[in-house]
C-alpha positions, 0 to 999 in steps of 0.5 A: 500500500505504501508503494502505491501511495508513493507512486500516486504522490510521485505522479501528482508531483510530475503532473503538477510540475508539467502543468506549471510548465504549460501555464508558464509557457502560455503566460510567456506566449501571451505576454509576448503577443501583447507586447508585439501588438502594442509595438505594432500599433505604435510602429512608425514605419512599414519596415518596423511594422513588417518585422513586428508582424513576422514576430507575431506570426512566428508566435501564432504558428508556435503552439504554446505547449505542444511541439508536435502540434506545431510540427503538424501545423508546419506540415499542413502549411507546407501542403497548403502552399504546395497546392495539396489543399485537401491533405492540408485541410485534414491536417488542420482539422486534426489539429483542431480536434486535438486542441480546439483552442489554438486560434492559428489552427482555425486560421490555417483551416480558414485559409485552405478553405478560402483557397478551395473557394469554400468561402462560407466554410472559411467564414465559419473558421475565421469567426472561430479564429477571431473568437479565440484571438480578436487581434488576428489581423490575418483573419480580418484581412482574409474575411475582408477578401472573402467579402470582396469576392462576394461583392459584400463591400460594406462588410469588407470595409468594416473588417479592414477598418477593424484591421487598421485599428490593430495594424495601422500600417498594414498593406491591406489598408490601401484597399479602404479608399477603393472600397469607400469609393465603390460605396460612395462614402465621402472621406471626412 
């Protein structure tokens, strides 16, 4: 009985240590993102903003506590970039099954659905991405692009304006005046 008790205590200690490390990793991940978003909003030139954007993407693509899921996301991304959309979709769906709280898995699946011209399904995944990460400028830009493709210009404009609040120097902001012209909105 003492041996079983010792094993249980040891397992609890190991689990406690593991959970502390997971929480510390997530806290670090979130704090870094918070810092980068402040820097992104306050960046003074495009070159600086692009470096910050890359840092944000690097963190988004890195699962905060599961390297295996990070590796799967990289594989799915590579497949998507090579035009193997159905396989990429399956990988991203599997990642979502394993961790439904990782916003980037939802965003990647939304992207591959967009590439497959499954706009309505992509919009569903974008919504989930933004529920998990409201600052996701990639998801906002992607949703704007879908709305442009669907000729829903006001919705596209709304997303780009929201995106501009997060990422003032985003290249996508150049589309705002064009959409305003299409909608006959006078600039103030």
